All heavy atoms as TSV, in Angstrom:
chain	resi	resn	atom	element	x	y	z
A	1	MET	N	N	28.051	12.147	-4.174
A	1	MET	CA	C	26.959	11.659	-3.421
A	1	MET	C	C	25.687	11.972	-4.138
A	1	MET	O	O	25.412	13.062	-4.528
A	1	MET	CB	C	26.945	12.280	-1.975
A	1	MET	CG	C	25.881	11.744	-1.122
A	1	MET	SD	S	26.200	12.290	0.590
A	1	MET	CE	C	24.552	12.801	0.999
A	2	SER	N	N	24.815	11.012	-4.166
A	2	SER	CA	C	23.530	11.137	-4.862
A	2	SER	C	C	22.484	11.675	-3.904
A	2	SER	O	O	22.333	11.225	-2.784
A	2	SER	CB	C	23.101	9.777	-5.361
A	2	SER	OG	O	21.810	9.888	-6.026
A	3	HIS	N	N	21.714	12.683	-4.329
A	3	HIS	CA	C	20.654	13.240	-3.532
A	3	HIS	C	C	19.331	12.901	-4.177
A	3	HIS	O	O	19.177	13.009	-5.394
A	3	HIS	CB	C	20.800	14.757	-3.427
A	3	HIS	CG	C	22.015	15.191	-2.732
A	3	HIS	ND1	N	22.138	15.204	-1.337
A	3	HIS	CD2	C	23.241	15.621	-3.219
A	3	HIS	CE1	C	23.331	15.581	-0.993
A	3	HIS	NE2	N	23.982	15.861	-2.094
A	4	HIS	N	N	18.408	12.497	-3.342
A	4	HIS	CA	C	17.070	12.143	-3.900
A	4	HIS	C	C	16.018	13.050	-3.215
A	4	HIS	O	O	16.145	13.350	-2.004
A	4	HIS	CB	C	16.694	10.668	-3.591
A	4	HIS	CG	C	17.577	9.684	-4.309
A	4	HIS	ND1	N	17.487	9.449	-5.670
A	4	HIS	CD2	C	18.585	8.955	-3.827
A	4	HIS	CE1	C	18.383	8.554	-6.020
A	4	HIS	NE2	N	19.075	8.235	-4.958
A	5	THR	N	N	15.025	13.343	-3.920
A	5	THR	CA	C	13.864	14.097	-3.471
A	5	THR	C	C	12.688	13.103	-3.631
A	5	THR	O	O	12.536	12.574	-4.753
A	5	THR	CB	C	13.540	15.351	-4.123
A	5	THR	OG1	O	14.735	16.262	-3.947
A	5	THR	CG2	C	12.335	16.079	-3.576
A	6	TYR	N	N	11.989	12.862	-2.574
A	6	TYR	CA	C	10.846	11.945	-2.583
A	6	TYR	C	C	9.589	12.657	-2.423
A	6	TYR	O	O	9.525	13.688	-1.718
A	6	TYR	CB	C	10.958	10.953	-1.452
A	6	TYR	CG	C	12.183	10.008	-1.558
A	6	TYR	CD1	C	13.366	10.380	-0.917
A	6	TYR	CD2	C	12.130	8.845	-2.279
A	6	TYR	CE1	C	14.470	9.446	-0.945
A	6	TYR	CE2	C	13.202	8.021	-2.382
A	6	TYR	CZ	C	14.372	8.382	-1.776
A	6	TYR	OH	O	15.473	7.534	-1.840
A	7	LYS	N	N	8.547	12.167	-3.119
A	7	LYS	CA	C	7.151	12.543	-2.824
A	7	LYS	C	C	6.503	11.291	-2.276
A	7	LYS	O	O	6.850	10.175	-2.600
A	7	LYS	CB	C	6.490	12.918	-4.140
A	7	LYS	CG	C	5.053	13.351	-3.967
A	7	LYS	CD	C	4.472	13.987	-5.228
A	7	LYS	CE	C	3.043	14.315	-5.089
A	7	LYS	NZ	N	2.744	15.394	-4.140
A	8	HIS	N	N	5.531	11.453	-1.349
A	8	HIS	CA	C	4.796	10.305	-0.909
A	8	HIS	C	C	3.285	10.505	-0.974
A	8	HIS	O	O	2.810	11.673	-0.936
A	8	HIS	CB	C	5.295	9.901	0.478
A	8	HIS	CG	C	5.075	10.915	1.538
A	8	HIS	ND1	N	3.954	11.065	2.238
A	8	HIS	CD2	C	5.980	11.819	2.010
A	8	HIS	CE1	C	4.115	12.038	3.159
A	8	HIS	NE2	N	5.302	12.554	3.011
A	9	ILE	N	N	2.639	9.402	-1.164
A	9	ILE	CA	C	1.210	9.358	-1.268
A	9	ILE	C	C	0.640	8.316	-0.339
A	9	ILE	O	O	1.430	7.452	0.098
A	9	ILE	CB	C	0.677	9.155	-2.700
A	9	ILE	CG1	C	1.181	7.823	-3.210
A	9	ILE	CG2	C	1.097	10.330	-3.603
A	9	ILE	CD1	C	0.573	7.387	-4.567
A	10	GLU	N	N	-0.611	8.357	-0.033
A	10	GLU	CA	C	-1.213	7.360	0.779
A	10	GLU	C	C	-2.149	6.493	-0.076
A	10	GLU	O	O	-2.878	7.024	-0.846
A	10	GLU	CB	C	-2.041	8.036	1.917
A	10	GLU	CG	C	-2.485	7.130	2.988
A	10	GLU	CD	C	-3.113	7.845	4.119
A	10	GLU	OE1	O	-4.303	8.211	4.064
A	10	GLU	OE2	O	-2.444	8.054	5.133
A	11	LEU	N	N	-2.127	5.183	0.113
A	11	LEU	CA	C	-2.914	4.213	-0.645
A	11	LEU	C	C	-3.557	3.286	0.342
A	11	LEU	O	O	-3.002	2.988	1.396
A	11	LEU	CB	C	-2.087	3.436	-1.626
A	11	LEU	CG	C	-1.288	4.224	-2.635
A	11	LEU	CD1	C	-0.308	3.250	-3.348
A	11	LEU	CD2	C	-2.167	4.885	-3.679
A	12	THR	N	N	-4.729	2.687	-0.021
A	12	THR	CA	C	-5.326	1.661	0.774
A	12	THR	C	C	-5.648	0.464	-0.142
A	12	THR	O	O	-6.331	0.642	-1.185
A	12	THR	CB	C	-6.605	2.125	1.488
A	12	THR	OG1	O	-6.258	3.181	2.322
A	12	THR	CG2	C	-7.191	1.038	2.305
A	13	GLY	N	N	-5.096	-0.653	0.158
A	13	GLY	CA	C	-5.348	-1.897	-0.581
A	13	GLY	C	C	-6.199	-2.835	0.247
A	13	GLY	O	O	-6.275	-2.713	1.486
A	14	SER	N	N	-6.861	-3.762	-0.437
A	14	SER	CA	C	-7.682	-4.720	0.306
A	14	SER	C	C	-7.503	-6.154	-0.213
A	14	SER	O	O	-7.106	-6.287	-1.398
A	14	SER	CB	C	-9.178	-4.309	0.319
A	14	SER	OG	O	-9.659	-4.364	-0.994
A	15	SER	N	N	-7.807	-7.096	0.579
A	15	SER	CA	C	-7.666	-8.528	0.143
A	15	SER	C	C	-8.558	-9.337	1.113
A	15	SER	O	O	-8.665	-9.078	2.273
A	15	SER	CB	C	-6.215	-8.980	0.263
A	15	SER	OG	O	-6.122	-10.349	0.200
A	16	GLU	N	N	-9.091	-10.377	0.525
A	16	GLU	CA	C	-9.826	-11.321	1.316
A	16	GLU	C	C	-8.882	-12.367	1.947
A	16	GLU	O	O	-9.271	-13.108	2.886
A	16	GLU	CB	C	-10.859	-12.099	0.468
A	16	GLU	CG	C	-11.904	-11.268	-0.077
A	16	GLU	CD	C	-12.910	-11.909	-0.964
A	16	GLU	OE1	O	-12.691	-13.055	-1.306
A	16	GLU	OE2	O	-13.931	-11.324	-1.254
A	17	LYS	N	N	-7.605	-12.429	1.529
A	17	LYS	CA	C	-6.671	-13.430	2.022
A	17	LYS	C	C	-5.735	-12.997	3.058
A	17	LYS	O	O	-5.564	-13.735	4.069
A	17	LYS	CB	C	-5.877	-13.988	0.782
A	17	LYS	CG	C	-6.746	-14.709	-0.214
A	17	LYS	CD	C	-5.888	-15.250	-1.319
A	17	LYS	CE	C	-6.768	-15.934	-2.352
A	17	LYS	NZ	N	-5.988	-16.448	-3.467
A	18	SER	N	N	-5.041	-11.859	2.844
A	18	SER	CA	C	-3.976	-11.521	3.877
A	18	SER	C	C	-3.610	-10.045	3.825
A	18	SER	O	O	-3.932	-9.330	2.832
A	18	SER	CB	C	-2.690	-12.317	3.557
A	18	SER	OG	O	-2.142	-11.895	2.291
A	19	ILE	N	N	-2.914	-9.657	4.820
A	19	ILE	CA	C	-2.381	-8.287	4.941
A	19	ILE	C	C	-1.375	-8.082	3.774
A	19	ILE	O	O	-1.448	-7.005	3.096
A	19	ILE	CB	C	-1.711	-8.002	6.321
A	19	ILE	CG1	C	-2.843	-8.047	7.392
A	19	ILE	CG2	C	-0.928	-6.765	6.348
A	19	ILE	CD1	C	-2.284	-8.111	8.802
A	20	GLU	N	N	-0.519	-9.024	3.571
A	20	GLU	CA	C	0.516	-8.905	2.524
A	20	GLU	C	C	-0.089	-8.751	1.172
A	20	GLU	O	O	0.347	-7.986	0.373
A	20	GLU	CB	C	1.436	-10.097	2.541
A	20	GLU	CG	C	2.365	-10.206	3.786
A	20	GLU	CD	C	1.700	-10.819	5.008
A	20	GLU	OE1	O	0.562	-11.260	4.907
A	20	GLU	OE2	O	2.347	-10.946	6.022
A	21	GLU	N	N	-1.153	-9.487	0.927
A	21	GLU	CA	C	-1.822	-9.418	-0.362
A	21	GLU	C	C	-2.529	-8.017	-0.542
A	21	GLU	O	O	-2.537	-7.471	-1.633
A	21	GLU	CB	C	-2.821	-10.498	-0.578
A	21	GLU	CG	C	-3.418	-10.553	-2.004
A	21	GLU	CD	C	-4.274	-11.763	-2.242
A	21	GLU	OE1	O	-3.707	-12.865	-2.530
A	21	GLU	OE2	O	-5.474	-11.612	-2.150
A	22	ALA	N	N	-3.037	-7.454	0.587
A	22	ALA	CA	C	-3.626	-6.155	0.521
A	22	ALA	C	C	-2.604	-5.022	0.162
A	22	ALA	O	O	-2.827	-4.193	-0.663
A	22	ALA	CB	C	-4.284	-5.836	1.868
A	23	ILE	N	N	-1.403	-5.190	0.682
A	23	ILE	CA	C	-0.334	-4.293	0.400
A	23	ILE	C	C	0.071	-4.441	-1.082
A	23	ILE	O	O	0.184	-3.482	-1.807
A	23	ILE	CB	C	0.911	-4.544	1.315
A	23	ILE	CG1	C	0.607	-4.185	2.743
A	23	ILE	CG2	C	2.172	-3.729	0.813
A	23	ILE	CD1	C	1.573	-4.701	3.772
A	24	GLN	N	N	0.277	-5.642	-1.521
A	24	GLN	CA	C	0.652	-5.912	-2.914
A	24	GLN	C	C	-0.383	-5.395	-3.850
A	24	GLN	O	O	-0.021	-4.870	-4.915
A	24	GLN	CB	C	0.925	-7.409	-3.135
A	24	GLN	CG	C	1.613	-7.692	-4.430
A	24	GLN	CD	C	2.923	-6.960	-4.626
A	24	GLN	OE1	O	3.832	-7.194	-3.816
A	24	GLN	NE2	N	3.064	-6.081	-5.616
A	25	SER	N	N	-1.659	-5.563	-3.495
A	25	SER	CA	C	-2.737	-5.020	-4.367
A	25	SER	C	C	-2.613	-3.535	-4.596
A	25	SER	O	O	-2.753	-3.035	-5.726
A	25	SER	CB	C	-4.079	-5.358	-3.746
A	25	SER	OG	O	-5.169	-4.779	-4.369
A	26	ALA	N	N	-2.392	-2.812	-3.501
A	26	ALA	CA	C	-2.182	-1.308	-3.589
A	26	ALA	C	C	-1.033	-1.026	-4.469
A	26	ALA	O	O	-1.063	-0.135	-5.342
A	26	ALA	CB	C	-2.108	-0.731	-2.223
A	27	LEU	N	N	0.122	-1.679	-4.278
A	27	LEU	CA	C	1.320	-1.381	-4.978
A	27	LEU	C	C	1.162	-1.729	-6.444
A	27	LEU	O	O	1.710	-0.958	-7.295
A	27	LEU	CB	C	2.554	-2.141	-4.430
A	27	LEU	CG	C	2.938	-1.630	-2.966
A	27	LEU	CD1	C	4.032	-2.590	-2.459
A	27	LEU	CD2	C	3.438	-0.243	-3.019
A	28	THR	N	N	0.570	-2.889	-6.794
A	28	THR	CA	C	0.376	-3.225	-8.140
A	28	THR	C	C	-0.434	-2.245	-8.907
A	28	THR	O	O	-0.145	-1.858	-10.052
A	28	THR	CB	C	-0.293	-4.627	-8.209
A	28	THR	OG1	O	0.624	-5.562	-7.566
A	28	THR	CG2	C	-0.570	-5.106	-9.650
A	29	LYS	N	N	-1.507	-1.782	-8.311
A	29	LYS	CA	C	-2.405	-0.823	-8.947
A	29	LYS	C	C	-1.698	0.491	-9.124
A	29	LYS	O	O	-1.772	1.140	-10.189
A	29	LYS	CB	C	-3.687	-0.592	-8.115
A	29	LYS	CG	C	-4.699	0.298	-8.790
A	29	LYS	CD	C	-5.182	-0.297	-10.128
A	29	LYS	CE	C	-6.256	0.603	-10.709
A	29	LYS	NZ	N	-6.675	0.148	-12.049
A	30	ALA	N	N	-0.999	0.974	-8.110
A	30	ALA	CA	C	-0.206	2.205	-8.215
A	30	ALA	C	C	0.874	2.146	-9.260
A	30	ALA	O	O	1.147	3.195	-9.927
A	30	ALA	CB	C	0.395	2.523	-6.862
A	31	ASN	N	N	1.445	0.997	-9.489
A	31	ASN	CA	C	2.484	0.846	-10.503
A	31	ASN	C	C	2.006	1.103	-11.921
A	31	ASN	O	O	2.760	1.401	-12.770
A	31	ASN	CB	C	3.070	-0.530	-10.368
A	31	ASN	CG	C	4.381	-0.664	-11.127
A	31	ASN	OD1	O	5.335	0.131	-10.883
A	31	ASN	ND2	N	4.484	-1.643	-12.003
A	32	ASP	N	N	0.707	0.988	-12.133
A	32	ASP	CA	C	0.096	1.291	-13.394
A	32	ASP	C	C	0.298	2.785	-13.856
A	32	ASP	O	O	0.378	3.116	-14.986
A	32	ASP	CB	C	-1.404	1.014	-13.476
A	32	ASP	CG	C	-1.716	-0.423	-13.434
A	32	ASP	OD1	O	-0.803	-1.286	-13.669
A	32	ASP	OD2	O	-2.858	-0.836	-13.063
A	33	SER	N	N	0.349	3.655	-12.815
A	33	SER	CA	C	0.429	5.073	-13.116
A	33	SER	C	C	1.611	5.866	-12.521
A	33	SER	O	O	1.942	6.968	-12.834
A	33	SER	CB	C	-0.872	5.851	-12.801
A	33	SER	OG	O	-1.141	5.635	-11.361
A	34	LEU	N	N	2.298	5.183	-11.540
A	34	LEU	CA	C	3.465	5.774	-10.880
A	34	LEU	C	C	4.712	5.041	-11.245
A	34	LEU	O	O	4.658	3.876	-11.567
A	34	LEU	CB	C	3.299	5.734	-9.372
A	34	LEU	CG	C	2.187	6.459	-8.709
A	34	LEU	CD1	C	2.128	6.203	-7.210
A	34	LEU	CD2	C	2.373	8.002	-8.944
A	35	HIS	N	N	5.825	5.749	-11.235
A	35	HIS	CA	C	7.090	5.090	-11.490
A	35	HIS	C	C	8.063	5.565	-10.430
A	35	HIS	O	O	7.842	6.506	-9.708
A	35	HIS	CB	C	7.631	5.276	-12.886
A	35	HIS	CG	C	7.788	6.668	-13.269
A	35	HIS	ND1	N	6.802	7.505	-13.673
A	35	HIS	CD2	C	8.913	7.402	-13.261
A	35	HIS	CE1	C	7.280	8.745	-13.902
A	35	HIS	NE2	N	8.548	8.757	-13.721
A	36	ASN	N	N	9.146	4.844	-10.266
A	36	ASN	CA	C	10.240	5.214	-9.354
A	36	ASN	C	C	9.790	4.997	-7.879
A	36	ASN	O	O	10.296	5.656	-6.995
A	36	ASN	CB	C	10.776	6.590	-9.554
A	36	ASN	CG	C	11.466	6.755	-10.835
A	36	ASN	OD1	O	12.023	5.847	-11.398
A	36	ASN	ND2	N	11.306	7.948	-11.486
A	37	MET	N	N	8.827	4.080	-7.613
A	37	MET	CA	C	8.395	3.835	-6.225
A	37	MET	C	C	9.641	3.177	-5.546
A	37	MET	O	O	10.316	2.287	-6.082
A	37	MET	CB	C	7.207	2.896	-6.147
A	37	MET	CG	C	5.962	3.540	-6.609
A	37	MET	SD	S	4.485	2.535	-6.255
A	37	MET	CE	C	4.700	1.181	-7.414
A	38	ARG	N	N	9.956	3.653	-4.307
A	38	ARG	CA	C	11.108	3.173	-3.629
A	38	ARG	C	C	10.859	2.549	-2.313
A	38	ARG	O	O	11.605	1.699	-1.815
A	38	ARG	CB	C	12.083	4.352	-3.421
A	38	ARG	CG	C	12.583	4.986	-4.741
A	38	ARG	CD	C	13.502	4.037	-5.420
A	38	ARG	NE	N	14.061	4.655	-6.633
A	38	ARG	CZ	C	13.972	4.167	-7.841
A	38	ARG	NH1	N	13.383	3.021	-8.052
A	38	ARG	NH2	N	14.486	4.743	-8.834
A	39	TRP	N	N	9.847	2.935	-1.561
A	39	TRP	CA	C	9.591	2.426	-0.218
A	39	TRP	C	C	8.130	2.569	0.123
A	39	TRP	O	O	7.413	3.275	-0.516
A	39	TRP	CB	C	10.474	3.198	0.845
A	39	TRP	CG	C	10.262	4.682	0.792
A	39	TRP	CD1	C	11.014	5.601	0.193
A	39	TRP	CD2	C	9.256	5.436	1.531
A	39	TRP	NE1	N	10.573	6.814	0.433
A	39	TRP	CE2	C	9.469	6.734	1.276
A	39	TRP	CE3	C	8.184	5.103	2.321
A	39	TRP	CZ2	C	8.654	7.809	1.756
A	39	TRP	CZ3	C	7.342	6.086	2.839
A	39	TRP	CH2	C	7.620	7.444	2.567
A	40	PHE	N	N	7.727	1.751	1.106
A	40	PHE	CA	C	6.363	1.899	1.678
A	40	PHE	C	C	6.399	1.764	3.187
A	40	PHE	O	O	7.345	1.151	3.723
A	40	PHE	CB	C	5.340	0.956	1.095
A	40	PHE	CG	C	5.493	-0.478	1.512
A	40	PHE	CD1	C	4.776	-0.982	2.588
A	40	PHE	CD2	C	6.309	-1.385	0.829
A	40	PHE	CE1	C	4.866	-2.256	3.010
A	40	PHE	CE2	C	6.458	-2.672	1.201
A	40	PHE	CZ	C	5.721	-3.110	2.311
A	41	GLU	N	N	5.479	2.364	3.829
A	41	GLU	CA	C	5.299	2.251	5.287
A	41	GLU	C	C	3.854	1.939	5.606
A	41	GLU	O	O	2.976	2.627	5.136
A	41	GLU	CB	C	5.699	3.593	5.938
A	41	GLU	CG	C	5.449	3.720	7.445
A	41	GLU	CD	C	5.732	5.101	7.950
A	41	GLU	OE1	O	6.221	5.965	7.168
A	41	GLU	OE2	O	5.457	5.301	9.107
A	42	VAL	N	N	3.594	0.918	6.373
A	42	VAL	CA	C	2.246	0.605	6.763
A	42	VAL	C	C	1.815	1.609	7.867
A	42	VAL	O	O	2.474	1.697	8.884
A	42	VAL	CB	C	2.081	-0.832	7.262
A	42	VAL	CG1	C	0.679	-1.151	7.817
A	42	VAL	CG2	C	2.494	-1.831	6.201
A	43	THR	N	N	0.710	2.279	7.667
A	43	THR	CA	C	0.282	3.282	8.589
A	43	THR	C	C	-1.033	2.826	9.349
A	43	THR	O	O	-1.279	3.365	10.402
A	43	THR	CB	C	0.012	4.615	7.920
A	43	THR	OG1	O	-0.955	4.493	6.859
A	43	THR	CG2	C	1.289	5.151	7.346
A	44	GLU	N	N	-1.759	1.895	8.699
A	44	GLU	CA	C	-2.994	1.456	9.367
A	44	GLU	C	C	-3.408	0.102	8.829
A	44	GLU	O	O	-3.230	-0.154	7.643
A	44	GLU	CB	C	-4.113	2.462	9.086
A	44	GLU	CG	C	-5.399	2.218	9.808
A	44	GLU	CD	C	-6.414	3.260	9.591
A	44	GLU	OE1	O	-6.165	4.199	8.769
A	44	GLU	OE2	O	-7.469	3.301	10.299
A	45	THR	N	N	-3.843	-0.709	9.676
A	45	THR	CA	C	-4.385	-2.023	9.314
A	45	THR	C	C	-5.735	-2.274	9.988
A	45	THR	O	O	-5.877	-1.983	11.130
A	45	THR	CB	C	-3.415	-3.182	9.800
A	45	THR	OG1	O	-2.111	-2.910	9.287
A	45	THR	CG2	C	-3.867	-4.560	9.360
A	46	ARG	N	N	-6.670	-2.685	9.222
A	46	ARG	CA	C	-7.976	-3.010	9.715
A	46	ARG	C	C	-8.618	-4.089	8.945
A	46	ARG	O	O	-8.163	-4.469	7.844
A	46	ARG	CB	C	-8.863	-1.733	9.740
A	46	ARG	CG	C	-8.983	-1.059	8.424
A	46	ARG	CD	C	-9.684	0.296	8.547
A	46	ARG	NE	N	-9.785	0.889	7.262
A	46	ARG	CZ	C	-8.769	1.609	6.733
A	46	ARG	NH1	N	-7.725	1.909	7.452
A	46	ARG	NH2	N	-8.839	2.020	5.504
A	47	GLY	N	N	-9.644	-4.646	9.467
A	47	GLY	CA	C	-10.356	-5.701	8.772
A	47	GLY	C	C	-11.874	-5.566	8.913
A	47	GLY	O	O	-12.345	-4.852	9.727
A	48	HIS	N	N	-12.540	-6.276	8.055
A	48	HIS	CA	C	-14.019	-6.364	8.065
A	48	HIS	C	C	-14.451	-7.658	8.559
A	48	HIS	O	O	-13.862	-8.736	8.088
A	48	HIS	CB	C	-14.494	-6.041	6.632
A	48	HIS	CG	C	-15.987	-6.035	6.504
A	48	HIS	ND1	N	-16.745	-5.007	6.984
A	48	HIS	CD2	C	-16.849	-7.011	6.083
A	48	HIS	CE1	C	-18.008	-5.279	6.782
A	48	HIS	NE2	N	-18.104	-6.456	6.218
A	49	ILE	N	N	-15.375	-7.767	9.449
A	49	ILE	CA	C	-15.849	-9.000	10.016
A	49	ILE	C	C	-17.244	-9.290	9.534
A	49	ILE	O	O	-18.156	-8.473	9.515
A	49	ILE	CB	C	-15.856	-8.882	11.543
A	49	ILE	CG1	C	-14.465	-8.519	12.072
A	49	ILE	CG2	C	-16.378	-10.194	12.202
A	49	ILE	CD1	C	-14.422	-8.105	13.538
A	50	GLU	N	N	-17.460	-10.556	9.099
A	50	GLU	CA	C	-18.718	-11.042	8.776
A	50	GLU	C	C	-18.917	-12.434	9.476
A	50	GLU	O	O	-18.036	-13.308	9.311
A	50	GLU	CB	C	-18.963	-11.227	7.256
A	50	GLU	CG	C	-19.065	-9.899	6.564
A	50	GLU	CD	C	-19.316	-10.062	5.114
A	50	GLU	OE1	O	-19.636	-11.167	4.608
A	50	GLU	OE2	O	-19.134	-9.023	4.350
A	51	ASP	N	N	-20.020	-12.594	10.178
A	51	ASP	CA	C	-20.299	-13.876	10.854
A	51	ASP	C	C	-19.202	-14.297	11.770
A	51	ASP	O	O	-18.853	-15.503	11.830
A	51	ASP	CB	C	-20.677	-14.974	9.842
A	51	ASP	CG	C	-21.939	-14.641	9.023
A	51	ASP	OD1	O	-22.863	-14.069	9.606
A	51	ASP	OD2	O	-21.901	-14.947	7.820
A	52	GLY	N	N	-18.570	-13.386	12.414
A	52	GLY	CA	C	-17.460	-13.670	13.356
A	52	GLY	C	C	-16.139	-14.058	12.779
A	52	GLY	O	O	-15.232	-14.431	13.484
A	53	GLN	N	N	-16.013	-13.915	11.455
A	53	GLN	CA	C	-14.814	-14.242	10.766
A	53	GLN	C	C	-14.265	-13.017	9.980
A	53	GLN	O	O	-15.064	-12.135	9.602
A	53	GLN	CB	C	-15.084	-15.394	9.713
A	53	GLN	CG	C	-15.563	-16.669	10.355
A	53	GLN	CD	C	-14.544	-17.355	11.188
A	53	GLN	OE1	O	-13.354	-17.427	10.799
A	53	GLN	NE2	N	-14.968	-17.945	12.306
A	54	VAL	N	N	-12.978	-13.024	9.741
A	54	VAL	CA	C	-12.388	-11.903	8.937
A	54	VAL	C	C	-12.842	-12.105	7.546
A	54	VAL	O	O	-12.662	-13.174	6.880
A	54	VAL	CB	C	-10.836	-11.982	8.996
A	54	VAL	CG1	C	-10.277	-10.889	8.009
A	54	VAL	CG2	C	-10.339	-11.754	10.388
A	55	SER	N	N	-13.544	-11.085	7.005
A	55	SER	CA	C	-14.037	-11.129	5.654
A	55	SER	C	C	-13.029	-10.573	4.656
A	55	SER	O	O	-12.825	-11.149	3.576
A	55	SER	CB	C	-15.347	-10.285	5.525
A	55	SER	OG	O	-15.792	-10.189	4.206
A	56	HIS	N	N	-12.397	-9.483	4.959
A	56	HIS	CA	C	-11.252	-8.955	4.206
A	56	HIS	C	C	-10.428	-8.008	5.014
A	56	HIS	O	O	-10.909	-7.467	6.060
A	56	HIS	CB	C	-11.726	-8.349	2.893
A	56	HIS	CG	C	-12.491	-7.049	3.055
A	56	HIS	ND1	N	-13.878	-7.002	3.154
A	56	HIS	CD2	C	-12.117	-5.813	3.095
A	56	HIS	CE1	C	-14.259	-5.761	3.289
A	56	HIS	NE2	N	-13.184	-5.029	3.256
A	57	TRP	N	N	-9.196	-7.843	4.585
A	57	TRP	CA	C	-8.251	-6.905	5.234
A	57	TRP	C	C	-8.153	-5.638	4.421
A	57	TRP	O	O	-8.322	-5.636	3.153
A	57	TRP	CB	C	-6.874	-7.553	5.179
A	57	TRP	CG	C	-6.736	-8.740	6.026
A	57	TRP	CD1	C	-6.883	-10.060	5.623
A	57	TRP	CD2	C	-6.533	-8.845	7.424
A	57	TRP	NE1	N	-6.795	-10.929	6.623
A	57	TRP	CE2	C	-6.561	-10.204	7.806
A	57	TRP	CE3	C	-6.310	-7.909	8.415
A	57	TRP	CZ2	C	-6.296	-10.613	9.101
A	57	TRP	CZ3	C	-6.088	-8.371	9.746
A	57	TRP	CH2	C	-6.117	-9.699	10.060
A	58	GLN	N	N	-7.962	-4.504	5.114
A	58	GLN	CA	C	-7.649	-3.214	4.441
A	58	GLN	C	C	-6.373	-2.714	5.105
A	58	GLN	O	O	-6.289	-2.603	6.348
A	58	GLN	CB	C	-8.780	-2.223	4.686
A	58	GLN	CG	C	-10.064	-2.588	3.943
A	58	GLN	CD	C	-11.134	-1.541	4.234
A	58	GLN	OE1	O	-11.191	-0.992	5.307
A	58	GLN	NE2	N	-11.935	-1.227	3.252
A	59	VAL	N	N	-5.412	-2.376	4.291
A	59	VAL	CA	C	-4.120	-1.831	4.765
A	59	VAL	C	C	-3.835	-0.524	4.070
A	59	VAL	O	O	-3.853	-0.488	2.841
A	59	VAL	CB	C	-2.998	-2.896	4.513
A	59	VAL	CG1	C	-1.673	-2.289	5.030
A	59	VAL	CG2	C	-3.344	-4.242	5.138
A	60	THR	N	N	-3.600	0.495	4.919
A	60	THR	CA	C	-3.216	1.797	4.395
A	60	THR	C	C	-1.720	1.918	4.457
A	60	THR	O	O	-1.124	1.638	5.522
A	60	THR	CB	C	-3.931	2.911	5.193
A	60	THR	OG1	O	-5.335	2.748	5.034
A	60	THR	CG2	C	-3.557	4.285	4.585
A	61	ILE	N	N	-1.157	2.324	3.352
A	61	ILE	CA	C	0.322	2.465	3.281
A	61	ILE	C	C	0.709	3.849	2.807
A	61	ILE	O	O	-0.076	4.535	2.031
A	61	ILE	CB	C	0.994	1.450	2.398
A	61	ILE	CG1	C	0.411	1.417	0.989
A	61	ILE	CG2	C	0.850	0.023	3.021
A	61	ILE	CD1	C	1.121	0.481	-0.017
A	62	LYS	N	N	1.834	4.358	3.150
A	62	LYS	CA	C	2.393	5.530	2.612
A	62	LYS	C	C	3.522	5.031	1.674
A	62	LYS	O	O	4.338	4.223	2.008
A	62	LYS	CB	C	3.037	6.360	3.747
A	62	LYS	CG	C	3.428	7.780	3.347
A	62	LYS	CD	C	4.098	8.506	4.485
A	62	LYS	CE	C	3.200	8.637	5.675
A	62	LYS	NZ	N	3.822	9.420	6.819
A	63	VAL	N	N	3.499	5.513	0.419
A	63	VAL	CA	C	4.390	5.055	-0.589
A	63	VAL	C	C	5.247	6.239	-1.043
A	63	VAL	O	O	4.792	7.329	-1.375
A	63	VAL	CB	C	3.686	4.447	-1.859
A	63	VAL	CG1	C	4.670	4.119	-2.923
A	63	VAL	CG2	C	2.852	3.296	-1.462
A	64	GLY	N	N	6.613	6.051	-1.020
A	64	GLY	CA	C	7.528	7.103	-1.421
A	64	GLY	C	C	8.087	6.763	-2.836
A	64	GLY	O	O	8.390	5.603	-3.132
A	65	PHE	N	N	8.224	7.831	-3.640
A	65	PHE	CA	C	8.804	7.603	-4.952
A	65	PHE	C	C	9.675	8.841	-5.258
A	65	PHE	O	O	9.459	9.979	-4.760
A	65	PHE	CB	C	7.779	7.359	-6.029
A	65	PHE	CG	C	6.692	8.442	-6.118
A	65	PHE	CD1	C	6.739	9.476	-7.046
A	65	PHE	CD2	C	5.561	8.341	-5.336
A	65	PHE	CE1	C	5.788	10.412	-7.153
A	65	PHE	CE2	C	4.591	9.306	-5.403
A	65	PHE	CZ	C	4.715	10.353	-6.329
A	66	THR	N	N	10.755	8.612	-6.072
A	66	THR	CA	C	11.587	9.685	-6.432
A	66	THR	C	C	10.972	10.510	-7.584
A	66	THR	O	O	10.264	9.989	-8.452
A	66	THR	CB	C	12.992	9.187	-6.885
A	66	THR	OG1	O	12.832	8.209	-7.941
A	66	THR	CG2	C	13.692	8.519	-5.723
A	67	LEU	N	N	11.271	11.800	-7.561
A	67	LEU	CA	C	10.830	12.694	-8.612
A	67	LEU	C	C	11.784	12.694	-9.763
A	67	LEU	O	O	13.050	12.517	-9.486
A	67	LEU	CB	C	10.645	14.115	-8.029
A	67	LEU	CG	C	9.637	14.233	-6.938
A	67	LEU	CD1	C	9.668	15.661	-6.315
A	67	LEU	CD2	C	8.256	13.907	-7.393
A	68	ASP	N	N	11.333	12.886	-10.980
A	68	ASP	CA	C	12.212	12.995	-12.122
A	68	ASP	C	C	13.065	14.223	-12.087
A	68	ASP	O	O	12.662	15.183	-11.481
A	68	ASP	CB	C	11.355	12.986	-13.434
A	68	ASP	CG	C	10.691	11.644	-13.654
A	68	ASP	OD1	O	11.183	10.635	-13.185
A	68	ASP	OD2	O	9.666	11.645	-14.427
């Protein structure tokens, strides 16, 4: 049986288009310096409003990755 130990960090991504793109933005940037990312959990979603419209989304995620 394989045992894994995970470390997790919190990231916040943003997007003018969608929640999904905000998540992907955070994961893409994290992938530049982290490896072995395995899961994420959305912990907070919020948006910025300008002139009564959604200007952009901000999504905070917890990302888990395995340790070497």
